LODOVO-726516 format. One line per 5 residues: number of its first residue (from 0); their letters; for each residue x, y, z of N, C-alpha, C. Coordinates in steps of 0.02 Angstrom, whole numbers, m for minus. Last residue first. Layout:
NUM> a> X/Y/Z/X/Y/Z/X/Y/Z; ... .
This chain:
420> xxxxx> m1118/m804/m696/m1161/m855/m717/m1210/m834/m713; m954/m696/m765/m1027/m702/m727/m1058/m759/m740; m824/m791/m833/m875/m744/m822/m941/m773/m793; m649/m762/m811/m703/m817/m767/m773/m749/m773; m514/m795/m906/m570/m749/m887/m623/m779/m872 .
415> xxxxx> m348/m794/m848/m393/m857/m872/m478/m812/m852; m189/m757/m908/m249/m727/m906/m292/m782/m908; m60/m783/m924/m82/m790/m867/m150/m784/m847; m4/m779/m1047/m13/m706/m1013/m25/m728/m921; m6/m886/m1111/54/m872/m1092/64/m800/m1061 .
410> xxxxx> m149/m879/m1205/m117/m930/m1168/m42/m930/m1130; m99/m783/m1279/m162/m774/m1227/m141/m808/m1174; 55/m734/m1319/3/m767/m1352/m38/m774/m1273; 149/m571/m1306/120/m659/m1281/55/m686/m1304; 156/m467/m1423/136/m501/m1369/135/m562/m1357 .
405> xxxxx> 193/m431/m1563/250/m408/m1494/230/m439/m1426; 91/m448/m1653/171/m478/m1634/235/m477/m1599; 3/m397/m1615/m5/m458/m1611/44/m492/m1612; 51/m263/m1626/43/m280/m1573/43/m354/m1552; 171/m226/m1779/82/m233/m1726/92/m282/m1699 .
400> xxxxx> 287/m104/m1779/264/m175/m1759/176/m186/m1747; 365/m1/m1874/288/1/m1866/285/m77/m1834; 501/87/m1861/478/29/m1867/433/42/m1835; 560/219/m1840/601/178/m1900/576/136/m1895; 508/379/m1818/481/316/m1819/520/287/m1868 .
395> xxxxx> 572/508/m1706/562/480/m1787/561/401/m1761; 515/625/m1632/501/582/m1598/535/533/m1701; 473/782/m1606/507/760/m1573/568/688/m1573; 388/894/m1682/397/828/m1700/457/806/m1684; 352/1009/m1610/334/959/m1571/361/903/m1599 .
390> xxxxx> 381/1093/m1712/442/1106/m1655/419/1048/m1606; 384/1052/m1888/339/1043/m1797/403/1058/m1768; 530/1106/m1990/463/1051/m1963/427/1093/m1900; 626/1159/m2051/578/1185/m2042/517/1154/m2053; 738/1021/m1985/732/1098/m1991/668/1110/m2056 .
385> xxxxx> 658/926/m1863/682/931/m1917/692/1015/m1944; 695/946/m1654/641/949/m1705/674/966/m1803; 798/804/m1617/757/877/m1621/732/892/m1666; 719/629/m1569/760/680/m1614/764/760/m1608; 717/456/m1529/718/540/m1521/753/584/m1550 .
380> xxxxx> 675/333/m1631/731/377/m1578/706/453/m1585; 576/181/m1625/628/228/m1649/656/264/m1612; 424/103/m1638/486/114/m1617/532/171/m1659; 254/107/m1613/307/141/m1658/380/137/m1621; 156/m28/m1635/205/7/m1587/242/30/m1627 .
375> xxxxx> m39/m39/m1661/24/m34/m1670/66/m10/m1636; m155/m144/m1544/m129/m94/m1565/m54/m91/m1608; m231/m259/m1469/m184/m237/m1498/m176/m197/m1548; m299/m222/m1280/m316/m209/m1354/m238/m229/m1389; m352/m366/m1197/m305/m341/m1214/m305/m292/m1304 .
370> xxxxx> m450/m472/m1162/m460/m398/m1174/m420/m357/m1168; m401/m609/m1173/m365/m524/m1115/m391/m492/m1114; m494/m655/m1252/m469/m695/m1210/m437/m662/m1138; m480/m544/m1394/m521/m608/m1360/m474/m661/m1305; m419/m391/m1402/m420/m483/m1415/m451/m518/m1360 .
365> xxxxx> m492/m273/m1489/m467/m312/m1430/m488/m392/m1432; m389/m204/m1618/m416/m246/m1597/m412/m276/m1528; m317/m109/m1740/m314/m122/m1698/m373/m147/m1670; m243/m87/m1923/m346/m102/m1885/m316/m137/m1809; m162/m55/m1991/m163/m115/m1959/m201/m154/m1904 .
360> xxxxx> m129/122/m1909/m125/69/m1976/m127/m9/m1915; m218/243/m1835/m161/205/m1842/m166/144/m1893; m337/288/m1773/m301/325/m1807/m218/294/m1808; m458/212/m1707/m373/185/m1714/m328/237/m1748; m561/316/m1736/m532/289/m1679/m460/278/m1677 .
355> xxxxx> m566/306/m1874/m582/382/m1852/m552/359/m1794; m585/162/m1911/m532/201/m1940/m516/272/m1878; m651/78/m1768/m652/104/m1814/m589/147/m1842; m553/m100/m1703/m570/m1/m1686/m594/17/m1741; m642/m214/m1687/m593/m199/m1726/m601/m97/m1701 .
350> xxxxx> m676/m350/m1552/m714/m288/m1569/m642/m247/m1595; m655/m459/m1463/m618/m452/m1559/m655/m385/m1579; m754/m444/m1369/m728/m474/m1384/m705/m466/m1447; m865/m309/m1342/m800/m302/m1338/m752/m357/m1374; m983/m386/m1277/m968/m365/m1374/m927/m337/m1382 .
345> xxxxx> m936/m448/m1172/m957/m502/m1213/m943/m441/m1299; m966/m299/m1116/m896/m358/m1106/m892/m401/m1158; m1111/m260/m1148/m1040/m227/m1167/m978/m289/m1181; m1156/m391/m1057/m1185/m383/m1132/m1125/m344/m1156; m1099/m320/m930/m1091/m415/m937/m1087/m396/m1022 .
340> xxxxx> m1170/m211/m926/m1082/m242/m897/m1076/m288/m943; m1289/m138/m1011/m1272/m194/m979/m1193/m214/m955; m1333/m45/m1089/m1275/m35/m1050/m1269/m76/m1003; m1321/m98/m1273/m1369/m99/m1190/m1302/m64/m1166; m1331/m146/m1384/m1374/m108/m1377/m1406/m113/m1314 .
335> xxxxx> m1175/m190/m1409/m1234/m245/m1360/m1297/m216/m1387; m1146/m81/m1496/m1129/m171/m1530/m1171/m208/m1472; m1139/29/m1403/m1209/21/m1459/m1195/m51/m1500; m1074/m16/m1288/m1138/m3/m1276/m1163/m3/m1366; m936/m25/m1376/m954/m61/m1333/m1040/m66/m1330 .
330> xxxxx> m947/135/m1418/m932/60/m1461/m950/4/m1431; m924/192/m1311/m997/204/m1376/m972/140/m1413; m806/133/m1251/m875/141/m1209/m930/167/m1257; m723/184/m1345/m730/113/m1344/m795/110/m1303; m716/333/m1317/m723/308/m1392/m746/224/m1391 .
325> xxxxx> m629/313/m1206/m671/340/m1204/m716/324/m1264; m512/258/m1283/m528/253/m1201/m602/246/m1209; m445/348/m1372/m489/298/m1393/m523/258/m1328; m452/453/m1295/m485/461/m1336/m506/408/m1368; m340/425/m1206/m399/465/m1164/m469/444/m1217 .
320> xxxxx> m246/403/m1312/m268/351/m1263/m339/359/m1206; m219/498/m1364/m253/464/m1401/m283/400/m1357; m159/555/m1271/m200/600/m1276/m241/535/m1311; m38/482/m1236/m92/497/m1197/m143/529/m1200; 35/516/m1363/m7/450/m1364/m51/461/m1290 .
315> xxxxx> m9/691/m1390/22/638/m1382/4/567/m1370; m70/805/m1504/m107/771/m1459/m37/704/m1450; 25/987/m1491/0/914/m1557/m41/871/m1491; m42/1118/m1447/18/1066/m1453/m43/1018/m1484; m147/1236/m1459/m100/1238/m1506/m79/1172/m1515 .
310> xxxxx> m197/1212/m1335/m183/1278/m1338/m108/1284/m1397; m286/1104/m1336/m226/1114/m1297/m178/1164/m1299; m383/1136/m1426/m413/1107/m1351/m343/1131/m1311; m354/1136/m1565/m382/1184/m1533/m419/1174/m1463; m274/1047/m1554/m242/1089/m1570/m275/1126/m1539 .
305> xxxxx> m363/928/m1556/m334/939/m1502/m287/990/m1504; m410/954/m1704/m434/962/m1669/m419/978/m1580; m281/916/m1762/m312/973/m1767/m360/996/m1720; m281/768/m1766/m225/823/m1713/m260/897/m1725; m404/732/m1827/m392/720/m1758/m318/773/m1738 .
300> xxxxx> m362/772/m1936/m413/791/m1931/m405/806/m1848; m256/681/m1960/m241/778/m1964/m299/785/m1941; m296/555/m1949/m257/560/m1906/m231/658/m1905; m384/530/m2034/m436/545/m1990/m368/568/m1946; m284/396/m2124/m347/403/m2130/m361/448/m2046 .
295> xxxxx> m110/399/m2148/m157/362/m2095/m205/408/m2101; 19/488/m2199/m45/442/m2227/m93/395/m2211; 59/569/m2094/21/592/m2158/0/540/m2186; 74/544/m1950/65/489/m1969/25/530/m2039; 107/610/m1788/142/639/m1860/139/555/m1904 .
290> xxxxx> 86/574/m1667/52/622/m1714/61/623/m1784; 103/396/m1642/131/440/m1624/64/504/m1679; 74/275/m1472/64/315/m1539/86/374/m1546; 182/229/m1418/125/201/m1416/62/222/m1462; 356/206/m1449/290/265/m1425/244/224/m1432 .
285> xxxxx> 508/154/m1375/444/141/m1423/403/198/m1397; 673/217/m1437/641/199/m1380/556/153/m1426; 838/260/m1416/808/231/m1444/758/206/m1393; 903/436/m1371/906/360/m1350/852/321/m1403; 894/603/m1342/946/548/m1370/907/493/m1339 .
280> xxxxx> 889/764/m1306/825/723/m1355/877/658/m1382; 976/839/m1242/958/781/m1207/902/738/m1238; 990/952/m1302/1050/895/m1315/1034/827/m1281; 858/1024/m1297/893/992/m1365/943/925/m1350; 791/993/m1134/824/1028/m1170/849/985/m1239 .
275> xxxxx> 609/931/m1095/677/903/m1109/737/979/m1148; 499/914/m1122/500/942/m1065/586/956/m1059; 452/850/m1228/448/913/m1243/471/953/m1159; 482/714/m1189/541/750/m1239/527/816/m1249; 392/697/m1093/438/690/m1076/484/729/m1125 .
270> xxxxx> 286/689/m1201/280/717/m1125/344/731/m1109; 300/594/m1254/289/637/m1291/314/703/m1257; 385/435/m1203/330/503/m1212/326/575/m1235; 436/283/m1226/439/348/m1210/392/394/m1234; 467/125/m1140/408/164/m1145/450/247/m1170 .
265> xxxxx> 625/76/m1143/555/52/m1193/514/117/m1202; 791/147/m1178/741/106/m1136/668/78/m1186; 936/207/m1150/899/196/m1206/849/168/m1153; 1107/256/m1231/1051/267/m1157/1004/245/m1198; 1268/188/m1232/1210/202/m1273/1147/223/m1190 .
260> xxxxx> 1404/298/m1179/1381/209/m1170/1320/227/m1211; 1466/398/m1195/1527/354/m1172/1488/270/m1178; 1384/503/m1202/1468/503/m1253/1481/450/m1260; 1289/494/m1104/1278/484/m1179/1344/478/m1225; 1350/547/m1008/1351/471/m1020/1345/472/m1072 .
255> xxxxx> 1392/675/m967/1421/659/m1021/1415/577/m1051; 1302/726/m853/1372/685/m845/1427/665/m898; 1203/790/m927/1247/833/m881/1313/815/m864; 1140/678/m956/1169/710/m1017/1229/767/m977; 1092/623/m866/1147/582/m899/1183/626/m936 .
250> xxxxx> 997/724/m815/1087/713/m782/1104/681/m802; 908/720/m905/951/780/m907/998/775/m873; 869/600/m891/889/600/m932/938/654/m947; 805/597/m757/883/575/m754/898/571/m845; 704/700/m778/755/696/m705/811/674/m735 .
245> xxxxx> 618/630/m856/621/695/m882/698/726/m838; 593/541/m778/622/476/m864/664/580/m861; 523/606/m686/574/551/m669/638/546/m726; 394/631/m745/456/681/m740/499/650/m717; 360/496/m854/355/558/m810/423/598/m787 .
240> xxxxx> 455/351/m801/412/377/m821/407/460/m799; 574/223/m819/573/265/m792/488/282/m821; 707/139/m872/636/123/m860/584/145/m818; 830/152/m945/800/191/m912/705/165/m914; 989/72/m974/929/45/m968/855/88/m958 .
235> xxxxx> 1142/93/m1037/1105/110/m986/1018/106/m993; 1233/m28/m1120/1176/19/m1135/1152/28/m1056; 1372/m86/m1129/1354/m72/m1187/1285/m14/m1189; 1429/m23/m957/1392/m68/m1003/1369/m50/m1074; 1545/m19/m839/1546/m12/m915/1503/m42/m955 .
230> xxxxx> 1502/12/m707/1504/m67/m718/1509/m82/m830; 1487/131/m707/1548/100/m674/1566/45/m686; 1393/177/m770/1423/183/m780/1501/148/m759; 1298/135/m628/1276/118/m694/1339/120/m744; 1337/229/m541/1365/175/m540/1354/145/m581 .
225> xxxxx> 1320/372/m595/1391/343/m590/1380/274/m587; 1179/325/m599/1206/348/m649/1287/334/m669; 1143/335/m441/1118/282/m520/1165/284/m568; 1206/455/m417/1217/397/m367/1211/334/m428; 1098/561/m484/1178/550/m492/1194/490/m464 .
220> xxxxx> 974/573/m507/982/509/m521/1063/509/m510; 846/665/m407/927/656/m418/936/577/m433; 710/641/m386/761/695/m432/831/706/m424; 600/523/m379/658/527/m376/676/596/m419; 456/489/m406/448/559/m383/532/568/m374 .
215> xxxxx> 460/313/m345/431/375/m385/446/440/m367; 629/265/m321/553/285/m288/531/316/m352; 722/155/m416/723/216/m376/642/215/m366; 844/28/m412/744/18/m407/765/85/m379; 949/m26/m508/957/18/m460/859/28/m471 .
210> xxxxx> 1051/m169/m583/991/m130/m577/986/m94/m517; 1166/m242/m666/1154/m217/m619/1082/m203/m606; 1212/m307/m801/1270/m304/m757/1246/m269/m676; 1159/m452/m879/1127/m400/m827/1170/m386/m780; 1203/m497/m1024/1236/m515/m968/1200/m429/m938 .
205> xxxxx> 1135/m624/m1139/1162/m570/m1144/1189/m570/m1060; 1067/m743/m1234/1130/m726/m1183/1161/m676/m1194; 961/m689/m1284/988/m667/m1303/1080/m691/m1301; 862/m724/m1168/851/m763/m1265/924/m748/m1299; 921/m620/m1088/925/m697/m1079/913/m752/m1136 .
200> xxxxx> 846/m512/m1164/911/m530/m1124/953/m589/m1132; 724/m552/m1150/762/m539/m1189/806/m552/m1203; 697/m540/m997/682/m614/m1036/724/m603/m1105; 731/m407/m968/760/m486/m940/764/m533/m981; 622/m345/m1009/716/m337/m1053/726/m400/m1021 .
195> xxxxx> 531/m394/m918/518/m425/m1004/578/m401/m1057; 579/m349/m813/559/m427/m818/551/m447/m885; 568/m205/m835/635/m254/m817/642/m327/m829; 420/m201/m836/483/m183/m897/517/m197/m890; 389/m222/m699/373/m291/m764/394/m247/m826 .
190> xxxxx> 453/m105/m638/492/m185/m623/457/m239/m688; 380/m33/m694/435/m21/m709/482/m85/m694; 235/m49/m652/268/m39/m699/355/m47/m733; 251/m68/m491/233/m110/m544/266/m98/m611; 415/27/m422/341/5/m427/331/m24/m469 .
185> xxxxx> 536/85/m447/520/46/m406/431/21/m394; 609/114/m608/542/140/m557/526/94/m520; 774/87/m643/707/43/m641/644/91/m601; 912/84/m740/875/133/m674/794/114/m702; 998/m67/m775/956/m31/m789/944/m6/m736 .
180> xxxxx> 1139/m131/m909/1136/m82/m844/1051/m65/m847; 1178/m244/m1009/1140/m190/m989/1140/m163/m933; 1287/m314/m1134/1282/m305/m1071/1255/m254/m1045; 1268/m315/m1277/1224/m371/m1226/1242/m365/m1156; 1229/m198/m1392/1299/m215/m1362/1239/m296/m1318 .
175> xxxxx> 1160/m135/m1502/1233/m101/m1450/1256/m154/m1409; 1066/m202/m1521/1120/m179/m1573/1174/m174/m1562; 968/m236/m1416/1029/m279/m1425/1084/m261/m1495; 879/m130/m1474/937/m101/m1422/987/m166/m1395; 818/m199/m1557/860/m133/m1577/898/m115/m1547 .
170> xxxxx> 742/m302/m1504/800/m310/m1545/853/m256/m1565; 687/m213/m1412/727/m273/m1377/790/m261/m1431; 550/m169/m1449/602/m136/m1450/675/m156/m1438; 466/m279/m1424/431/m237/m1490/518/m203/m1493; 462/m311/m1298/470/m381/m1344/498/m339/m1411 .
165> xxxxx> 425/m212/m1225/496/m213/m1216/525/m278/m1282; 297/m195/m1241/341/m131/m1264/398/m149/m1273; 219/m323/m1209/233/m283/m1292/286/m246/m1287; 262/m322/m1083/296/m365/m1111/313/m333/m1212; 171/m218/m1049/261/m191/m1019/307/m256/m1087 .
160> xxxxx> 38/m205/m1140/81/m222/m1091/130/m214/m1084; m6/m32/m1226/14/m97/m1219/35/m124/m1144; m177/31/m1185/m120/37/m1210/m76/m27/m1190; m313/0/m1154/m300/26/m1209/m241/24/m1240; m394/m161/m1094/m345/m112/m1073/m330/m76/m1168 .
155> xxxxx> m556/m169/m984/m496/m217/m1044/m442/m141/m1058; m618/m286/m881/m583/m256/m882/m556/m264/m942; m731/m379/m866/m739/m335/m856/m722/m287/m872; m665/m502/m840/m715/m507/m906/m719/m440/m919; m485/m464/m785/m560/m473/m763/m588/m491/m829 .
150> xxxxx> m308/m527/m720/m369/m495/m779/m438/m529/m748; m206/m550/m647/m252/m532/m640/m310/m511/m673; m109/m615/m771/m135/m651/m704/m194/m600/m671; m181/m491/m883/m128/m553/m871/m146/m578/m798; m201/m365/m902/m231/m411/m939/m197/m467/m931 .
145> xxxxx> m129/m339/m753/m197/m311/m771/m248/m341/m819; m18/m378/m770/m35/m422/m743/m111/m405/m748; 78/m278/m831/72/m358/m858/m14/m383/m856; 72/m127/m843/68/m194/m790/41/m237/m832; 11/34/m882/19/m39/m920/58/m115/m900 .
140> xxxxx> m137/113/m892/m76/70/m859/m59/9/m889; m195/192/m1002/m151/200/m995/m109/158/m926; m342/150/m1003/m318/195/m1051/m237/186/m1070; m433/18/m961/m374/74/m919/m349/103/m995; m617/44/m920/m567/22/m988/m501/49/m933 .
135> xxxxx> m739/m70/m870/m701/m36/m860/m641/m46/m894; m915/m83/m803/m869/m103/m874/m821/m60/m857; m941/m155/m635/m931/m99/m680/m872/m118/m738; m949/m256/m540/m973/m273/m602/m981/m201/m628; m865/m229/m396/m941/m213/m430/m995/m208/m489 .
130> xxxxx> m758/m297/m426/m813/m323/m360/m868/m294/m385; m717/m235/m558/m728/m307/m550/m781/m312/m467; m702/m120/m475/m729/m117/m517/m760/m196/m550; m579/m157/m380/m663/m125/m365/m708/m128/m426; m484/m217/m477/m493/m249/m419/m566/m222/m394 .
125> xxxxx> m469/m95/m537/m486/m164/m574/m516/m204/m528; m383/m30/m443/m453/0/m463/m492/m43/m523; m271/m98/m453/m316/m73/m389/m408/m67/m400; m225/m73/m590/m248/m153/m547/m271/m136/m481; m206/64/m573/m241/51/m622/m270/m24/m601 .
120> xxxxx> m108/65/m478/m193/116/m456/m223/83/m494; m4/24/m537/m18/m1/m482/m96/16/m460; 26/114/m634/m7/32/m648/m23/16/m586; m42/248/m667/m10/217/m616/m18/132/m622; m142/288/m752/m104/281/m778/m28/251/m745 .
115> xxxxx> m329/178/m731/m278/236/m709/m192/225/m744; m463/221/m815/m423/253/m775/m376/194/m767; m654/221/m828/m580/237/m842/m534/275/m794; m780/156/m794/m747/180/m771/m680/190/m824; m985/185/m846/m910/169/m859/m861/198/m813 .
110> xxxxx> m1094/230/m783/m1085/166/m797/m1028/139/m821; m1068/273/m601/m1073/279/m691/m1081/223/m715; m1133/350/m458/m1176/271/m504/m1144/285/m606; m1099/411/m393/m1102/461/m466/m1117/404/m504; m1072/311/m287/m1117/413/m278/m1135/408/m359 .
105> xxxxx> m1038/215/m336/m1066/208/m271/m1128/265/m287; m934/260/m438/m957/208/m430/m1049/194/m403; m853/368/m385/m892/364/m443/m946/318/m451; m829/309/m253/m863/368/m269/m882/370/m318; m722/188/m291/m788/191/m272/m834/240/m254 .
100> xxxxx> m630/273/m370/m666/233/m385/m736/222/m350; m585/346/m237/m605/379/m299/m663/329/m337; m550/229/m155/m590/269/m139/m623/321/m213; m420/211/m242/m482/168/m243/m546/205/m195; m335/324/m254/m360/309/m339/m429/250/m304 .
95> xxxxx> m310/308/m127/m342/353/m160/m375/346/m210; m231/180/m105/m277/205/m86/m350/261/m90; m123/214/m205/m160/161/m218/m241/154/m185; m39/363/m209/m87/321/m193/m151/274/m194; 12/421/m342/40/370/m328/10/349/m280 .
90> xxxxx> m40/546/m399/10/498/m435/27/433/m424; m226/583/m375/m152/586/m364/m96/513/m418; m342/559/m439/m320/525/m404/m255/513/m385; m469/679/m462/m401/664/m466/m379/617/m428; m595/622/m570/m589/648/m487/m515/630/m511 .
85> xxxxx> m740/681/m677/m649/666/m674/m655/670/m588; m847/613/m803/m847/649/m710/m777/643/m688; m953/656/m926/m877/626/m901/m853/670/m847; m1081/630/m1002/m1056/663/m941/m989/633/m910; m1185/616/m1159/m1149/589/m1118/m1099/623/m1056 .
80> xxxxx> m1365/578/m1204/m1308/634/m1198/m1247/585/m1148; m1419/442/m1284/m1406/495/m1217/m1351/522/m1213; m1425/365/m1395/m1471/410/m1368/m1476/446/m1333; m1330/279/m1370/m1376/233/m1384/m1436/295/m1352; m1241/429/m1338/m1241/331/m1325/m1286/310/m1304 .
75> xxxxx> m1229/548/m1422/m1228/520/m1369/m1209/454/m1380; m1278/632/m1541/m1323/582/m1520/m1297/555/m1456; m1149/691/m1580/m1201/645/m1634/m1230/610/m1610; m1127/774/m1498/m1126/782/m1553/m1146/743/m1601; m1073/678/m1422/m1131/715/m1402/m1162/752/m1458 .
70> xxxxx> m964/631/m1469/m1010/573/m1463/m1072/632/m1438; m865/762/m1462/m905/726/m1511/m941/669/m1519; m868/758/m1329/m874/806/m1381/m919/775/m1425; m806/640/m1290/m860/660/m1255/m907/699/m1299; m676/656/m1358/m708/624/m1372/m778/636/m1331 .
65> xxxxx> m646/762/m1293/m631/766/m1377/m694/721/m1367; m615/725/m1127/m679/765/m1162/m673/782/m1245; m511/611/m1207/m578/592/m1161/m630/638/m1180; m394/702/m1202/m432/679/m1281/m505/621/m1266; m383/775/m1099/m407/812/m1142/m439/743/m1196 .
60> xxxxx> m371/659/m1013/m422/713/m1003/m436/747/m1058; m238/622/m1038/m285/591/m1067/m340/628/m1050; m169/767/m1018/m169/745/m1080/m226/711/m1102; m189/741/m898/m223/794/m910/m205/776/m1000; m79/630/m869/m141/611/m833/m213/684/m872 .
55> xxxxx> 58/683/m903/10/638/m922/m81/639/m917; 62/776/m806/49/807/m887/20/726/m899; 47/701/m674/5/766/m690/m2/770/m759; 132/603/m613/80/608/m694/67/642/m694; 198/689/m499/221/643/m553/200/630/m640 .
50> xxxxx> 53/792/m469/88/729/m442/147/720/m522; m131/790/m514/m80/800/m470/1/748/m474; m195/698/m581/m198/759/m602/m148/806/m594; m230/526/m630/m184/577/m595/m194/645/m619; m399/465/m637/m337/474/m665/m290/529/m642 .
45> xxxxx> m526/416/m675/m495/423/m612/m437/407/m620; m685/455/m765/m606/451/m767/m575/473/m694; m830/393/m803/m802/437/m743/m738/398/m742; m997/429/m876/m907/399/m893/m874/416/m832; m1156/398/m890/m1103/446/m884/m1041/388/m873 .
40> xxxxx> m1284/451/m1009/m1234/394/m972/m1162/436/m957; m1447/523/m942/m1383/537/m966/m1328/480/m977; m1559/504/m872/m1572/526/m928/m1482/555/m973; m1542/425/m745/m1599/384/m804/m1582/439/m863; m1453/476/m707/m1447/437/m702/m1479/395/m785 .
35> xxxxx> m1542/595/m649/m1485/606/m683/m1460/548/m735; m1598/537/m542/m1650/570/m596/m1582/566/m667; m1514/494/m456/m1550/436/m483/m1586/472/m560; m1457/620/m442/m1409/552/m436/m1452/537/m484; m1576/673/m338/m1522/702/m440/m1502/650/m435 .
30> xxxxx> m1567/595/m232/m1629/583/m294/m1634/616/m328; m1468/592/m188/m1476/550/m201/m1529/536/m235; m1395/777/m237/m1434/722/m161/m1436/661/m204; m1246/839/m268/m1295/823/m283/m1348/777/m245; m1150/926/m173/m1162/927/m264/m1229/895/m275 .
25> xxxxx> m1176/961/m41/m1147/888/m59/m1154/883/m129; m1196/1100/m25/m1149/1070/m18/m1119/983/m34; m1331/1086/m112/m1277/1123/m115/m1216/1089/m104; m1393/998/m13/m1379/971/m76/m1344/984/m108; m1412/1068/105/m1369/1004/110/m1352/987/48 .
20> xxxxx> m1489/1163/52/m1403/1206/70/m1372/1117/68; m1602/1074/54/m1565/1144/m18/m1508/1161/m20; m1613/1053/203/m1594/989/139/m1588/1047/82; m1640/1173/232/m1584/1135/269/m1575/1096/216; m1766/1214/174/m1726/1268/172/m1618/1232/182 .
15> xxxxx> m1845/1092/239/m1845/1131/162/m1773/1149/118; m1848/1138/365/m1826/1072/348/m1823/1086/261; m1921/1285/352/m1836/1263/376/m1807/1182/344; m2035/1224/323/m1993/1281/281/m1918/1249/303; m2071/1147/423/m2065/1110/333/m2041/1161/293 .
10> xxxxx> m2088/1228/509/m2024/1171/521/m2041/1146/454; m2177/1315/442/m2118/1348/475/m2072/1274/480; m2276/1215/461/m2265/1250/402/m2205/1266/413; m2288/1196/610/m2276/1142/557/m2265/1147/480; m2347/1306/648/m2269/1319/669/m2239/1233/630 .
5> xxxxx> m2448/1330/590/m2418/1381/572/m2317/1367/603; m2526/1259/658/m2523/1215/584/m2469/1286/575; m2522/1268/782/m2488/1219/775/m2489/1216/709; m2568/1404/784/m2519/1406/802/m2490/1338/801; m2731/1352/743/m2690/1390/689/m2619/1384/707 .
0> x> m2759/1291/865/m2739/1237/838/m2691/1290/756 .
């Protein structure tokens, strides 16, 4: 009898030891995750930390981390501490982003999902979060369909639509002339930007001289630039992002194209400008947020807080995207007084960002009907750092454009939100 009991005890000890090791290997068991889910509010960030968009993704992460730190210092969300879970979607594979989104939702049981920078990945993730009924904010994926033809009741967006970007800067670019050639990233973001500019060009009776569609991660744009110049354009419009924009601008200057025609585009990023030599700081663009706003409340404090987390670097629009998206999770939950996704989504309709989150003029708000944030857009030109100024002050803002003035009306976006019954 004792032998049998000893054997049972040994087997039980072996089982517990094996289970413990398995728990370590898997990071957390279902029991632990259930317990943690009751104790903390979880925000899952599924964004590129490697590849073409790595610099952008890392800055969105820094903004999200600051938001979580500030929330937890003030009691978290609904009295519960906030936990940020991060997954690297990589820059270009929708299957990877979807797999990571499913992991965050199903295994990690996040209350909120954030991501993605890549527009195609953002749309794929939005379809997953819709199926799973999880509250989802897209910080920085711009393609119009996210809050347009493929919009969902549970999906909100902080960054602008591509049409908002092109509408805000088109008038300035048309001053150079009405013959344009496009060099465009061959995925959802680039193509919808081009469609927006084509609409502006058509309305002005302009001429599209041609367009080259370049794969994500292109390093050599020489053939595209030479082809564009051969059409004698008034402007070469670069609809690229991340490392692609860096490489193309460097090569355009090397070929002297900036001396022969205008180089311009829609969205520009401080991450790109920081990677360029001084001679390549050219062109007119739109920034979605800019750090040098001396008369806007709370911006100086935000800049100082980010400098502490980023080795002295100023925040970029991506930093603000991550911060505002994460803070919006708290705003939604506390307005709804609930972590129920439907109640939070309803609470977000028309929600105005408070000044300490907005960090820009004109009271940005989430528009009812398509869940799109209506922020302020910063139209201007790249510049070398002003004498005696900050070395990262690489953009001169010439005009502030209200989001509601740049956006299509809800009825023209194609968005038809259907709420759960």
